[in-house]
C-alpha positions in Angstrom: -86.6 146.9 190.2 -84.8 148.2 193.3 -85.4 146.6 196.6 -85.9 148.3 199.9 -82.7 149.1 201.9 -83.3 146.2 204.3 -83.2 143.8 201.3 -79.8 144.9 200.0 -77.0 142.3 200.1 -74.2 142.6 202.6 -71.8 145.4 201.8 -68.2 144.9 200.7 -66.6 142.0 199.1 -67.9 139.0 197.2 -68.8 136.6 200.0 -71.7 134.2 200.0 -75.2 135.5 200.6 -76.4 135.1 204.1 -79.2 132.8 205.3 -82.7 134.3 204.9 -84.1 136.5 207.6 -87.2 138.7 207.8 -86.8 141.4 205.3 -83.7 139.9 203.7 -83.2 139.6 200.0 -83.3 135.8 200.0 -86.2 134.0 198.3 -89.1 133.8 200.8 -90.7 130.4 201.4 -94.2 131.6 202.1 -97.3 130.2 200.5 -97.3 130.0 196.7 -98.6 132.9 194.7 -100.0 133.0 191.3 -97.9 132.6 188.1 -97.6 135.1 185.3 -98.0 134.8 181.6 -95.0 134.0 179.5 -92.7 136.4 177.9 -91.4 136.5 174.4 -87.8 135.4 174.1 -85.3 137.9 172.8 -84.2 137.8 169.2 -81.5 135.3 168.8 -78.0 136.2 167.6 -76.3 134.3 164.8 -73.6 131.8 165.5 -72.9 129.2 168.2 -76.3 127.8 168.3 -78.5 130.8 168.8 -82.1 129.7 167.9 -84.2 131.8 165.6 -86.8 134.1 167.0 -90.3 132.7 166.9 -93.5 134.6 166.5 -95.2 135.9 169.6 -97.4 133.3 171.2 -100.7 133.7 173.0 -100.5 134.9 176.5 -97.2 136.7 176.2 -96.7 140.3 177.4 -99.4 142.7 176.6 -102.2 140.3 177.4 -104.3 140.3 180.5 -103.3 138.3 183.6 -105.9 135.7 182.7 -104.1 134.7 179.5 -103.5 131.0 178.8 -102.3 128.6 181.5 -99.4 128.9 183.9 -96.0 127.7 183.4 -94.9 129.6 180.3 -91.2 129.5 180.4 -89.7 132.9 180.4 -86.9 134.1 178.2 -83.8 132.0 178.4 -81.3 133.4 180.8 -78.2 134.7 179.2 -75.5 132.3 180.3 -72.1 133.8 179.8 -72.9 136.9 181.6 -71.2 137.6 184.8 -73.2 137.9 188.0 -72.9 141.4 189.4 -70.9 142.1 192.5 -72.3 143.0 195.9 -73.8 146.4 196.3 -75.8 146.2 193.2 -79.5 145.9 193.0 -80.6 142.6 194.7 -82.6 139.9 193.0 -83.4 136.4 194.1 -80.7 134.2 195.4 -77.7 134.5 193.0 -77.7 136.1 189.7 -79.5 135.1 186.6 -77.8 134.1 183.4 -78.4 136.2 180.4 -78.9 134.8 176.9 -77.3 131.5 176.3 -73.8 131.5 174.9 -73.0 135.0 176.2 -70.7 135.1 179.3 -72.4 135.9 182.6 -70.8 136.8 185.8 -72.3 135.2 188.9 -73.2 137.5 191.7 -74.9 137.2 195.0 -78.6 137.1 195.4 -80.0 138.9 192.5 -77.5 141.5 191.4 -77.7 142.8 187.9 -75.7 140.9 185.3 -73.4 142.8 183.1 -73.1 141.4 179.6 -69.7 139.9 178.9 -67.7 138.7 175.9 -69.6 135.9 174.2 -68.1 133.2 172.2 -66.7 134.3 168.8 -69.6 134.4 166.4 -68.0 131.9 164.0 -70.4 130.2 161.7 -70.3 126.4 161.6 -71.8 123.9 159.2 -75.2 123.1 160.6 -75.9 126.4 162.2 -79.4 127.5 161.6 -79.7 130.1 158.8 -81.1 133.4 159.8 -84.8 133.6 159.3 -85.4 129.9 159.4 -85.2 127.1 161.8 -86.3 123.5 162.3 -87.7 122.0 159.2 -88.6 125.1 157.2 -87.8 128.7 156.7 -85.0 130.3 154.8 -82.9 128.6 152.2 -79.9 126.6 153.3 -76.9 128.7 154.2 -73.4 127.9 153.1 -71.2 127.0 156.1 -68.4 129.5 156.7 -66.0 126.8 157.9 -64.9 124.2 155.4 -63.3 121.0 156.7 -59.8 121.5 155.3 -56.5 119.7 155.5 -57.3 116.2 156.6 -60.9 116.7 155.7 -60.1 117.8 152.2 -58.1 114.8 151.6 -61.0 112.5 152.1 -62.6 111.2 148.9 -66.3 111.3 149.9 -68.4 108.9 147.8 -72.1 108.7 148.8 -73.3 108.8 152.3 -72.1 107.0 155.4 -69.4 106.5 157.9 -65.7 106.6 157.6 -64.1 103.9 159.7 -60.4 103.8 160.6 -59.3 100.2 160.4 -56.0 98.4 160.4 -56.9 95.8 157.8 -56.0 92.1 158.3 -52.5 92.6 159.4 -51.3 94.5 162.5 -48.5 96.2 160.4 -50.8 97.6 157.8 -51.7 101.3 158.2 -55.3 102.1 159.2 -57.6 103.1 156.4 -60.9 104.9 156.3 -63.9 103.0 155.2 -67.5 104.2 154.5 -70.8 102.6 155.2 -74.3 103.8 154.6 -76.8 104.7 157.3 -79.7 102.7 155.9 -83.1 101.6 157.1 -84.3 99.6 160.1 -82.4 96.5 161.0 -81.7 94.4 164.1 -78.4 93.2 162.7 -75.1 95.0 163.3 -73.8 93.9 160.0 -76.4 95.6 157.7 -74.7 97.1 154.6 -76.1 100.2 153.0 -74.4 100.8 149.6 -75.2 100.8 146.0 -76.2 97.2 145.9 -72.9 96.0 144.3 -71.0 95.3 147.5 -71.1 95.5 151.2 -71.5 99.3 151.3 -68.1 100.0 152.7 -65.6 101.8 150.4 -61.9 102.2 151.2 -60.9 105.9 151.4 -58.1 108.0 152.7 -56.4 107.3 156.0 -57.8 109.4 158.8 -54.9 108.5 161.0 -52.1 109.2 158.4 -51.0 112.3 160.3 -51.3 110.9 163.8 -48.4 111.6 166.1 -47.1 109.4 168.9 -49.2 109.7 172.0 -52.3 110.9 170.1 -55.5 108.8 170.0 -56.8 107.1 166.9 -59.7 108.3 164.8 -62.0 105.2 165.1 -64.6 106.4 162.6 -66.2 109.4 161.0 -69.9 109.6 160.2 -71.5 111.9 157.7 -75.0 112.8 156.9 -77.0 110.7 154.5 -80.5 112.0 155.1 -82.2 114.5 152.8 -83.4 117.1 155.3 -85.9 119.9 154.9 -84.7 123.4 154.1 -83.2 124.8 157.3 -81.8 121.5 158.4 -82.6 119.6 161.6 -81.6 119.5 165.2 -79.8 116.3 166.4 -80.9 114.6 169.6 -78.6 112.6 171.8 -76.2 111.0 171.5 -77.0 108.3 174.1 -74.6 105.5 174.9 -76.1 102.1 175.7 -73.7 99.2 176.0 -71.8 98.9 172.7 -74.2 101.2 170.8 -74.1 105.0 170.4 -77.5 106.4 169.4 -78.7 109.7 167.9 -81.9 111.0 166.6 -82.6 113.5 163.7 -85.6 114.5 161.6 -87.6 111.3 161.2 -85.5 108.6 162.6 -83.5 107.2 165.6 -80.3 105.3 164.7 -77.9 103.1 166.6 -74.3 102.6 165.6 -71.5 100.3 166.8 -69.1 102.1 169.1 -66.1 100.3 167.7 -66.5 100.9 164.0 -69.5 103.2 163.5 -71.5 100.6 161.5 -75.2 101.0 161.6 -76.8 98.5 164.0 -80.5 99.6 163.6 -82.8 102.4 162.7 -86.3 103.2 163.8 -88.2 105.2 161.2 -90.7 107.8 162.5 -93.9 108.8 160.8 -93.3 112.5 161.4 -90.6 114.9 162.8 -88.7 114.1 166.0 -89.5 117.0 168.3 -88.4 116.2 171.9 -86.1 113.8 173.7 -84.8 113.5 177.3 -81.2 114.1 178.3 -80.9 110.5 179.6 -82.3 107.0 179.2 -83.6 104.6 181.8 -80.9 102.4 183.5 -81.9 99.6 181.2 -81.5 101.6 178.0 -85.1 102.7 177.2 -86.0 106.1 175.8 -89.2 107.9 175.2 -89.2 110.6 172.5 -91.7 113.2 171.3 -92.9 112.9 167.7 -95.2 115.4 165.9 -98.7 114.2 165.4 -98.7 114.9 161.6 -96.4 116.1 158.8 -98.3 119.4 158.3 -97.1 122.8 159.4 -99.8 122.9 162.1 -98.6 119.7 163.8 -98.1 119.6 167.5 -95.4 117.7 169.5 -98.1 115.5 170.9 -97.2 111.9 170.4 -94.8 109.8 172.5 -92.8 106.8 171.3 -90.8 104.4 173.5 -87.7 102.8 172.0 -85.5 100.1 173.5 -82.0 101.4 172.5 -80.4 98.1 173.2 -82.3 96.3 170.6 -83.6 99.1 168.3 -87.2 97.9 168.8 -90.0 100.4 169.0 -92.4 99.9 171.9 -95.6 101.6 173.0 -96.8 104.8 171.4 -99.5 107.1 172.6 -100.8 110.7 172.3 -100.3 113.0 175.2 -103.4 113.6 177.2 -104.5 117.2 176.7 -105.8 119.2 179.7 -108.0 122.1 178.5 -107.9 124.6 175.7 -104.7 126.3 176.8 -102.7 123.1 176.9 -100.4 124.1 174.1 -98.2 121.3 172.8 -96.3 123.0 170.0 -93.3 122.4 172.3 -92.8 120.0 175.1 -89.8 118.9 177.2 -89.2 115.3 178.4 -87.2 114.1 181.4 -86.7 110.5 182.8 -86.3 109.5 186.4 -86.4 105.8 187.3 -89.2 104.3 185.2 -91.0 107.6 184.8 -91.0 110.0 181.8 -92.4 113.5 182.4 -93.9 115.7 179.8 -93.6 119.4 180.6 -95.2 122.3 178.8 -97.1 125.5 179.3 -99.4 125.2 182.4 -99.6 121.4 182.3 -97.6 118.3 182.7 -98.1 114.5 182.5 -96.0 111.5 183.5 -96.0 108.0 182.1 -94.4 104.7 183.0 -91.6 104.1 180.6 -91.9 100.4 180.6 -95.5 100.1 179.6 -96.8 103.7 178.9 -99.3 103.8 181.8 -100.2 107.4 182.7 -99.0 108.0 186.3 -100.1 111.5 187.0 -101.3 114.7 185.2 -102.3 118.2 186.1 -101.7 118.9 189.8 -104.3 120.3 192.2 -103.9 123.9 193.4 -102.7 127.2 192.1 -99.2 126.1 191.0 -98.4 123.8 188.1 -95.1 122.2 187.0 -94.0 123.3 183.5 -90.6 121.5 183.3 -88.6 118.8 184.9 -85.1 117.6 185.5 -84.5 113.9 185.7 -81.9 111.4 186.9 -81.6 110.0 190.5 -84.3 112.5 191.6 -87.2 114.2 189.8 -87.1 117.9 190.2 -90.0 120.1 188.9 -90.2 123.8 188.2 -93.6 125.2 188.9 -95.4 128.4 188.1 -98.1 129.9 190.4 -100.9 132.0 189.2 -100.4 135.7 190.2 -102.2 139.0 189.6 -99.2 140.5 187.9 -97.9 139.1 184.7 -94.6 140.9 185.1 -93.9 139.6 188.6 -94.0 135.8 188.5 -93.9 133.3 191.4 -92.0 130.1 190.7 -91.4 127.1 192.9 -88.8 124.3 192.9 -90.0 120.9 194.0 -88.8 117.3 194.4 -91.6 115.2 193.0 -92.4 111.5 193.7 -91.9 110.0 190.3 -94.8 107.5 190.7 -97.5 109.6 192.4 -96.5 113.1 191.3 -96.8 114.4 194.9 -94.2 116.9 196.0 -91.8 115.8 198.7 -90.8 119.3 199.5 -91.2 122.8 198.0 -88.8 125.7 197.8 -90.2 129.1 196.8 -87.7 131.7 195.5 -88.3 135.4 195.9 -91.1 136.7 193.8 -90.1 137.8 190.3 -87.3 135.2 190.0 -87.9 132.3 187.5 -86.4 128.8 187.5 -84.2 128.6 184.5 -82.1 125.4 184.6 -81.1 122.7 186.9 -77.3 122.2 186.6 -77.2 119.3 189.1 -79.9 117.2 190.6 -77.8 115.6 193.4 -76.5 117.8 194.9 -79.2 120.2 193.7 -77.9 123.4 192.0 -80.5 125.6 190.3 -80.1 128.5 188.0 -82.6 131.4 188.5 -83.2 134.5 186.3 -84.9 137.8 186.5 -84.7 140.2 183.5 -80.9 140.8 183.2 -80.0 139.1 186.5 -78.7 135.6 187.1 -78.5 133.7 190.3 -77.3 130.2 191.3 -78.5 128.5 194.5 -77.8 125.2 196.1 -80.6 123.4 198.1 -80.2 120.7 200.7 -81.7 117.2 200.4 -84.9 118.4 202.3 -85.3 121.4 200.0 -84.1 124.1 202.3 -81.6 126.7 201.1 -78.0 125.6 201.4 -76.3 128.6 200.0 -76.1 131.0 197.0 -73.0 131.0 194.8 -71.0 134.1 194.5 -68.3 134.6 191.9 -65.3 136.9 192.0 -65.6 140.1 190.1 -64.7 139.8 186.5 -65.5 136.0 186.2 -67.9 135.3 183.4 -69.4 131.9 182.8 -70.6 129.9 179.8 -72.8 126.9 180.6 -73.8 125.1 177.4 -77.5 124.2 177.3 -77.8 123.5 173.6 -79.2 125.4 170.7 -82.8 124.0 170.7 -85.3 126.6 171.6 -88.9 126.1 172.7 -91.6 128.7 173.0 -93.9 126.9 175.4 -91.7 124.1 176.8 -88.1 124.0 178.0 -85.8 121.4 179.4 -84.4 122.0 182.8 -81.5 119.6 182.5 -78.9 118.5 179.9 -76.5 121.4 180.3 -72.7 120.9 180.0 -69.9 123.1 181.1 -70.9 122.3 184.7 -70.4 119.4 187.1 -70.9 118.8 190.9 -69.9 116.5 193.7 -71.2 116.4 197.2 -69.6 119.7 198.3 -68.3 121.4 195.2 -69.9 122.9 192.0 -67.6 123.3 189.0 -68.3 125.7 186.1 -66.3 126.8 183.1 -65.7 130.5 182.5 -66.4 132.0 179.1 -63.3 132.1 176.8 -61.3 135.3 177.4 -60.5 136.0 173.8 -62.1 135.6 170.4 -58.9 135.0 168.6 -56.8 131.8 168.0 -55.3 131.9 171.5 -58.6 132.0 173.4 -58.6 130.1 176.7 -60.7 129.8 179.9 -60.8 128.4 183.4 -62.7 126.0 185.6 -64.0 127.6 188.8 -64.9 125.5 191.8 -67.5 126.8 194.3 -67.9 125.6 197.8 -71.6 124.4 198.1 -71.6 125.1 201.9 -70.3 128.7 201.8 -71.0 129.7 198.2 -67.5 131.1 197.8 -64.9 130.3 195.2 -62.5 127.5 196.3 -60.1 127.6 193.4 -59.6 128.3 189.7 -57.8 126.0 187.3 -56.5 127.2 183.9 -57.2 125.3 180.7 -54.1 124.1 178.8 -52.4 127.0 177.0 -54.6 128.5 174.2 -57.3 125.9 174.8 -60.9 126.0 176.1 -62.2 123.3 178.5 -65.7 122.3 179.3 -66.7 120.1 182.3 -68.8 117.2 181.3 -69.5 115.3 184.5 -67.7 113.7 187.5 -65.4 110.8 186.8 -65.0 109.3 190.3 -63.7 112.1 192.4 -62.3 114.0 189.4 -64.0 116.5 187.1 -64.2 115.1 183.5 -63.3 117.8 180.9 -63.6 118.1 177.2 -60.7 120.0 175.7 -62.0 121.7 172.6 -60.1 121.4 169.3 -58.2 124.5 168.3 -56.2 125.8 165.4 -54.0 122.8 164.4 -54.7 121.3 167.8 -56.9 118.3 168.3 -59.4 118.2 171.1 -59.4 115.6 173.9 -60.5 114.4 177.2 -58.9 115.4 180.5 -59.6 115.1 184.2 -59.1 117.8 186.9 -58.5 116.8 190.5 -61.0 118.0 193.2 -58.2 120.2 194.5 -57.7 121.9 191.1 -54.3 122.2 189.5 -53.4 121.2 186.0 -55.7 119.1 183.8 -54.4 115.6 183.1 -55.0 114.4 179.6 -56.7 111.0 179.2 -57.2 111.1 175.4 -55.4 113.5 173.0 -57.2 113.7 169.6 -55.0 114.0 166.5 -53.9 117.5 165.5 -54.2 116.3 161.9 -58.0 116.0 162.1 -58.6 119.1 164.3 -60.3 120.9 161.4 -62.9 118.2 161.1 -63.4 118.1 164.9 -63.7 121.9 165.0 -66.5 122.0 162.4 -69.1 120.2 164.5 -71.8 122.7 165.2 -72.9 123.0 168.9 -71.0 119.8 169.5 -72.1 117.2 172.1 -69.5 115.0 173.8 -69.8 111.5 175.2 -66.9 109.7 176.9 -66.9 106.2 178.1 -64.5 103.2 178.2 -61.6 105.1 176.7 -63.6 106.3 173.7 -64.7 109.9 173.0 -67.7 110.6 170.7 -68.1 114.1 169.2 -71.5 114.7 167.6 -72.9 117.7 165.8 -76.0 119.4 167.5 -77.5 120.3 164.2 -77.2 119.4 160.5 -77.8 122.1 157.9 -76.2 123.3 154.7 -76.8 125.7 151.8 -77.6 123.0 149.3 -78.3 119.2 149.1 -74.8 118.3 148.0 -73.2 120.1 150.9 -75.8 118.7 153.3 -74.9 115.1 152.3 -71.2 115.9 152.9 -71.8 117.3 156.4 -69.9 115.4 159.1 -72.2 114.4 162.0 -70.3 112.3 164.4 -66.7 111.3 165.1 -65.1 108.7 167.4 -61.7 108.6 169.0 -59.9 106.0 171.1 -56.6 104.3 171.8 
């Protein structure tokens, strides 16, 4: 919808949006208004983690304003579109991303986003088959990419983890071993095999083709769980001390970071359905578990697990607030000793250490529907309005104990809070139809600036493949990082061929303007993970006959400096992880698949799920 002339952005150039003034296009900070009903997400596209389209839910477009509760998350913004330049129709502050995994250009305060070139639609093992998702739906689809070369050389016997070891003598070549991923145990030496040995079978050498200067493959884990048709999302991984943890289907498992051996497993009574992006500082996690194994089950039970010991703690059902408190999908976030449960029109918070409920539905016309955790607790709230197509959202910092807001920022009407790319400093993604906007807020919740990209730049934040109809996570995106005064974001790859590459763009959080751009290594794609001291930590994706790796980029830009170069000989294995998730710490890089799925049971049990590299 066009705005009056006095709300048009400044003419000429791609500078930062100006501070709000009466009649300006910046988000007003007046009293909250009333939130709209949710909208149906667009049909997903195949490849690169697009979720499958769900059936229309109650209260979506076409229903009266009084439809169920506030806080319905709107259609996911299309990341990987490019914010429109000035002199286009204004929106809220900064432009809104389009559908995930399609490039989006970032423009000033609410300009239309022009669809860009998305990631190549290459099918990976684990990608959801069209027409089905989660634990049911269509039959399993055969992966289009087969782990060739080094992967084909592996003799895969049974299920488990391939571990690169050097035997008893330092001169012996490393060999790959396999261990099962068995049931619960508090011991790091549990063996899961056929009962005739210790469960570890010597296989081909994963490091046979390693060149000087390349990192070692420490171990390779493959799936050993019989999954429902359609496969399962993978949650995590979380790194706690010497244990790397991931969750899938009906279990949470911890593995040794050094050799990948199973340390413990917590079996769940039903499907794992939600998990926060991070744990508490002492390694505790609260997950969402479905309240039954039937098709009508809700994601309504919480289970605390101590990831250091693998011990399950308290468990309780989420307190329901009224008939429209829909719990088919929830989102979880942890800040301090508080875990929040966000969903349509309602929210709850519990103490992680003992499960005590801290706060629930808030008074007033506006209700939080999703949270971002970490050093601060940030809430996205929806306010009831008289127009379902013109929502009013709010951004708030919440006291994690009392639930009371410390401050409230209200974007311009019609713009919806989409993601929080950084909690401190606070950088928020907003969306409106086909527009995308990024804004930075100060510590007190006032507007710091809106970010404006150069014409032609298209961006590709990676916020995962999981899709929720009634609940969405605000945090957990990669491809972005921030320090006190700069926000870093990767552009979308500029080619769908073998030579595709991209850049990292640095934005000044005080002016909103681009500070510099840094090219990825030749014919490579990089993705910011987080800050490593004053540098930006990057994952360099594996390419054709090129291993991935970890690099840093100086706060002044320049050329990425490689910290860890993964072997080119195992690049085909590394490239097959679907919607991969990367964790780096203490000189080790862990690459995990975001989903496990295959066309048949045999292929499912051969699917690689996690790989570790180190020197």
